[in-house]
VEXKE-554212 format. One line per 10 residues: number of its first residue (from 1); their letters; for each residue y, z, x of C-alpha. Coordinates in steps of 0.05 Angstrom, whole numbers. Last residue first. Layout:
// VEXKE-554212
NUM> a> Y/Z/X | ...
// end
This chain:
// VEXKE-554212
463> kgeeerivkg> 956/356/1921 | 972/404/1982 | 984/468/1942 | 945/470/1875 | 987/448/1815 | 998/504/1767 | 967/486/1698 | 1015/476/1640 | 1060/418/1661 | 1118/394/1618
453> kwknldlvrr> 1124/364/1549 | 1103/424/1508 | 1096/403/1433 | 1023/391/1440 | 1014/456/1471 | 1038/496/1408 | 1059/563/1438 | 1056/636/1422 | 1080/694/1467 | 1150/670/1465
443> geleyyfspd> 1176/701/1528 | 1112/699/1563 | 1096/629/1542 | 1165/604/1566 | 1160/636/1629 | 1086/614/1639 | 1110/540/1626 | 1164/541/1677 | 1115/575/1732 | 1059/528/1719
433> lwckfinhpv> 997/569/1703 | 942/595/1748 | 980/645/1789 | 1019/676/1725 | 952/679/1693 | 923/723/1750 | 975/777/1736 | 943/792/1670 | 992/786/1616 | 945/805/1554
423> slilvdvgkm> 956/766/1490 | 987/704/1515 | 972/657/1456 | 958/586/1463 | 954/536/1405 | 920/464/1414 | 871/476/1472 | 832/417/1485 | 818/440/1558 | 844/509/1576
413> avdfeelntk> 774/540/1579 | 750/490/1629 | 807/499/1674 | 802/572/1671 | 726/564/1692 | 753/526/1751 | 800/577/1770 | 747/633/1781 | 724/684/1729 | 736/760/1758
403> dgqapniypd> 672/794/1771 | 610/830/1737 | 581/757/1737 | 545/759/1673 | 586/811/1643 | 651/772/1648 | 711/807/1620 | 767/810/1668 | 777/740/1675 | 794/738/1598
393> fydftvrlss> 787/676/1558 | 793/684/1481 | 770/634/1430 | 787/619/1357 | 767/559/1324 | 811/532/1268 | 801/484/1202 | 853/511/1156 | 829/521/1084 | 882/574/1071
383> ivcvsnldrm> 833/630/1055 | 791/613/1113 | 853/608/1160 | 876/677/1136 | 811/708/1150 | 808/677/1223 | 877/703/1235 | 858/774/1217 | 795/768/1256 | 833/743/1318
373> lgytysnrsd> 885/800/1312 | 829/852/1312 | 797/823/1376 | 861/816/1413 | 885/887/1401 | 842/920/1453 | 846/997/1444 | 792/1006/1499 | 774/941/1529 | 784/967/1600
363> gtnpigtagl> 772/911/1647 | 838/918/1687 | 894/876/1705 | 932/885/1639 | 907/938/1592 | 872/933/1528 | 827/877/1546 | 827/809/1511 | 866/765/1556 | 891/694/1541
353> flvrvvkeln> 875/681/1467 | 858/608/1453 | 866/569/1388 | 834/503/1374 | 850/464/1316 | 793/427/1280 | 818/350/1267 | 835/305/1213 | 910/321/1211 | 943/341/1148
343> rygnlcdivr> 944/416/1162 | 960/404/1238 | 1034/434/1234 | 1007/489/1193 | 972/516/1251 | 1040/530/1290 | 1066/568/1229 | 1003/610/1226 | 1009/629/1299 | 1080/651/1285
333> egvcqrvkca> 1059/690/1229 | 999/726/1263 | 1051/744/1322 | 1096/776/1268 | 1037/812/1232 | 1008/837/1295 | 1074/865/1317 | 1081/899/1245 | 1020/936/1243 | 1004/980/1307
323> nfylsarlls> 1067/971/1346 | 1112/976/1283 | 1075/1031/1249 | 1070/1074/1311 | 1143/1066/1330 | 1164/1088/1259 | 1120/1151/1266 | 1151/1162/1333 | 1225/1157/1307 | 1206/1210/1259
313> qkctadssef> 1240/1222/1190 | 1217/1295/1175 | 1294/1319/1182 | 1297/1395/1173 | 1251/1411/1230 | 1203/1468/1211 | 1142/1437/1244 | 1083/1393/1219 | 1121/1328/1225 | 1140/1347/1296
303> fsslartdke> 1071/1360/1320 | 1044/1299/1285 | 1095/1255/1318 | 1074/1284/1387 | 1001/1278/1375 | 1008/1207/1347 | 1050/1188/1410 | 993/1217/1458 | 943/1178/1417 | 981/1111/1421
293> lcyggvgvga> 996/1110/1497 | 931/1149/1520 | 882/1095/1514 | 928/1036/1541 | 935/975/1497 | 998/956/1450 | 999/888/1414 | 1025/816/1418 | 1068/828/1477 | 1140/846/1493
283> ymlnrvpnir> 1155/869/1564 | 1203/926/1575 | 1277/931/1569 | 1296/975/1630 | 1368/986/1623 | 1404/1023/1684 | 1451/1077/1665 | 1527/1062/1671 | 1567/1119/1676 | 1516/1169/1668
273> engevnplsn> 1475/1148/1727 | 1532/1175/1774 | 1517/1169/1847 | 1508/1093/1847 | 1535/1060/1785 | 1472/1022/1757 | 1475/947/1752 | 1463/909/1687 | 1410/859/1702 | 1359/888/1659
263> vcrmvdnynv> 1396/864/1594 | 1397/793/1620 | 1325/789/1645 | 1303/816/1576 | 1344/770/1536 | 1322/708/1573 | 1252/732/1569 | 1253/738/1495 | 1264/661/1488 | 1303/648/1432
253> dqmdcieaiq> 1284/613/1368 | 1333/658/1327 | 1280/690/1286 | 1231/692/1342 | 1285/727/1386 | 1287/782/1329 | 1217/791/1334 | 1226/803/1407 | 1277/853/1395 | 1229/889/1350
243> nafainvyrh> 1172/881/1407 | 1221/913/1455 | 1235/973/1413 | 1163/983/1400 | 1149/981/1476 | 1207/1032/1487 | 1173/1076/1436 | 1105/1071/1472 | 1134/1083/1539 | 1172/1148/1512
233> anealkviea> 1106/1169/1477 | 1068/1163/1542 | 1112/1206/1583 | 1126/1253/1527 | 1055/1273/1513 | 1043/1298/1585 | 1113/1327/1591 | 1104/1366/1529 | 1038/1397/1556 | 1069/1412/1623
223> tewsvfscqw> 1130/1447/1588 | 1088/1489/1547 | 1042/1512/1607 | 1105/1531/1643 | 1134/1492/1699 | 1117/1482/1776 | 1135/1417/1803 | 1095/1389/1858 | 1124/1334/1907 | 1091/1273/1934
213> scngkylniv> 1036/1265/1985 | 980/1280/1937 | 907/1304/1945 | 916/1357/1997 | 981/1372/1965 | 944/1387/1905 | 903/1444/1934 | 954/1470/1985 | 1003/1472/1924 | 957/1515/1885
203> rdeigafvek> 947/1562/1937 | 1016/1570/1960 | 1038/1574/1891 | 992/1629/1868 | 1017/1675/1928 | 1091/1664/1911 | 1083/1670/1834 | 1061/1744/1838 | 1129/1760/1875 | 1167/1712/1835
193> dwvlsfslgl> 1144/1734/1767 | 1180/1683/1725 | 1128/1625/1732 | 1070/1680/1724 | 1098/1702/1659 | 1105/1634/1628 | 1034/1619/1647 | 1024/1563/1692 | 1036/1490/1687 | 1036/1438/1745
183> vrpmnqlnym> 1067/1373/1745 | 1048/1325/1798 | 1090/1271/1837 | 1052/1211/1842 | 1028/1185/1908 | 956/1206/1920 | 930/1204/1846 | 975/1138/1831 | 947/1101/1888 | 872/1123/1871
173> preltirepa> 879/1102/1802 | 917/1037/1813 | 905/985/1749 | 876/1046/1707 | 935/1083/1709 | 947/1152/1736 | 988/1215/1716 | 937/1267/1696 | 961/1333/1665 | 957/1389/1712
163> yvliydevee> 951/1458/1666 | 932/1513/1711 | 897/1576/1703 | 885/1623/1757 | 826/1666/1755 | 794/1738/1764 | 851/1780/1794 | 910/1735/1776 | 890/1728/1703 | 841/1781/1681
153> fdkllsliqn> 770/1766/1648 | 742/1780/1582 | 797/1744/1540 | 782/1677/1582 | 768/1630/1519 | 831/1660/1486 | 871/1628/1544 | 847/1558/1519 | 866/1557/1452 | 933/1587/1434
143> kmggipltse> 965/1591/1502 | 935/1527/1535 | 940/1487/1473 | 1008/1503/1452 | 1028/1427/1453 | 961/1392/1448 | 918/1382/1505 | 903/1323/1553 | 846/1332/1598 | 874/1351/1669
133> isillpkqge> 855/1428/1666 | 857/1467/1733 | 822/1528/1734 | 824/1566/1808 | 775/1617/1811 | 806/1683/1840 | 786/1702/1913 | 723/1733/1917 | 720/1796/1963 | 671/1834/1921
123> knkridllpl> 620/1799/1876 | 602/1821/1809 | 663/1781/1779 | 643/1720/1811 | 577/1716/1774 | 614/1724/1706 | 664/1676/1728 | 619/1624/1740 | 586/1633/1670 | 653/1626/1639
113> ivneftsfvn> 672/1563/1677 | 608/1524/1669 | 570/1523/1597 | 621/1558/1553 | 685/1533/1591 | 657/1462/1593 | 637/1462/1521 | 708/1489/1500 | 738/1424/1536 | 686/1375/1510
103> sldfgraeek> 701/1406/1438 | 774/1399/1444 | 782/1347/1394 | 859/1335/1389 | 899/1341/1325 | 915/1308/1265 | 852/1322/1232 | 845/1252/1199 | 884/1226/1263 | 835/1254/1312
93> ydanvcviva> 860/1249/1381 | 804/1248/1433 | 795/1302/1489 | 754/1267/1549 | 733/1314/1607 | 775/1322/1667 | 766/1394/1684 | 782/1412/1756 | 739/1476/1781 | 765/1514/1841
83> tidnlksiei> 733/1562/1888 | 658/1537/1890 | 618/1574/1943 | 574/1609/1892 | 558/1549/1858 | 479/1548/1864 | 471/1603/1813 | 507/1568/1765 | 455/1511/1759 | 495/1455/1732
73> qnvyplssfe> 460/1394/1707 | 484/1318/1707 | 498/1321/1786 | 536/1272/1835 | 538/1293/1908 | 586/1246/1943 | 543/1211/1995 | 522/1156/1947 | 589/1116/1961 | 593/1126/2035
63> clsneyvglm> 660/1161/2051 | 678/1151/2122 | 655/1081/2125 | 704/1058/2070 | 670/1015/2018 | 665/1068/1965 | 741/1084/1976 | 761/1013/1975 | 722/1004/1910 | 772/1053/1877
53> dkpcqskyfg> 833/1008/1891 | 799/948/1850 | 786/988/1786 | 713/1009/1776 | 660/970/1736 | 623/940/1797 | 621/1007/1827 | 573/1036/1776 | 510/1012/1809 | 517/1052/1871
43> lsleavkavd> 452/1095/1867 | 484/1161/1854 | 538/1133/1812 | 484/1094/1768 | 444/1159/1762 | 506/1202/1742 | 526/1147/1687 | 456/1148/1658 | 453/1222/1655 | 516/1231/1619
33> kdyaivpygr> 530/1308/1630 | 581/1296/1683 | 590/1335/1750 | 618/1317/1817 | 609/1370/1869 | 664/1367/1922 | 674/1397/1994 | 745/1369/2013 | 748/1317/2067 | 805/1272/2043
23> effslatplg> 758/1222/2015 | 725/1276/1975 | 788/1291/1944 | 803/1221/1922 | 730/1213/1904 | 734/1272/1857 | 797/1250/1827 | 779/1180/1821 | 715/1201/1779 | 750/1251/1738
13> ivglgvvlie> 807/1211/1708 | 772/1147/1685 | 711/1185/1668 | 670/1233/1718 | 675/1297/1676 | 677/1366/1709 | 700/1362/1782 | 674/1421/1825 | 717/1435/1886 | 708/1479/1946
3> erm> 779/1495/1966 | 802/1490/2040 | 817/1548/2083
// end
């Protein structure tokens, strides 16, 4: 028998989660306390802001956009049939407190989960409520903070508590939900109690297998908590390494793309990855976007630094410094070097940033580094008496049309540009720019167009 699901929180994780289960035939109620958001979702206005592959669900004739029940108020008495609650509320990392703000998670338990457990406890024949938390938690959060909220109820008898950290990207949320392997954390005692675990495993797997075609791995809560933070911190640290190699390339006037391509060409020895593991030198940019990359790295770094570890020097903390400060400084210096070549000319130099969102190929501007870099450069130019104008062009930020900007508008934006910065590598830029020029721009991040002798804009076929 299929679970009847309540999804709490309709942000970048909760909304695609609700839609994905709903698309696959599960009874779903989607709840968010944001009245305006629920109103938009119910009327279909919100879909213009959604990533592309979520729109496919809305347009599917089997899943009309407004047919999924969205609510901004919960009447517990009307939730008798709910058997699973999936918590997807936001949990920000607060640097000053060196920890996550779990107030939204606590509020969900206080106003939804605990009252629901109270009602169910008085009814015979009810199977335990399946509670799955997908919000990011600190290491030890399930055991030390969440479990205490359930002190008046019995595990297995009244509830099953799962930590199922999300593993999606904004570029492809529906695809990731339905195709990424899931890590499912249970209490340590349940993982090792084979008899009890067998019954729980079937139920949890049936829920997540109904929404995911890949394998599910059962681990302890603590393991799942570390996995969530380590996944993003691993990427963040590798980006810092790539950015530092790019700085070395700048010092030697070398295109980073040439280095990356050669490093990543090293083949793997089939059957024994330890002999010659594949290298995956990442793209080097002008900053790091992505909402979870930095906050999860900060959380992991703070946990380590507050521990009893003998050595307090943290690779994670060094990566945070390099990505947040040093990269901006290095790119800024390259831009200023270009601008100094125009100092004696009687003209206003035009600088254009390509891209301004925080994540490539999305409209998500959270953690956008472009605006900060523009402000820094503008301040330097004012102090240095350089006559410069700074603009950005981003096809995913176009409030007037609510859609991607077309090629004609890109041509207009490129006219009269002296210095070009690839701030966010949206795929569409590769389609619009000449391949040789794009390779050079991507590898150097900043180019003086008046020194480029080749083509800049890709010629249209047939011309």
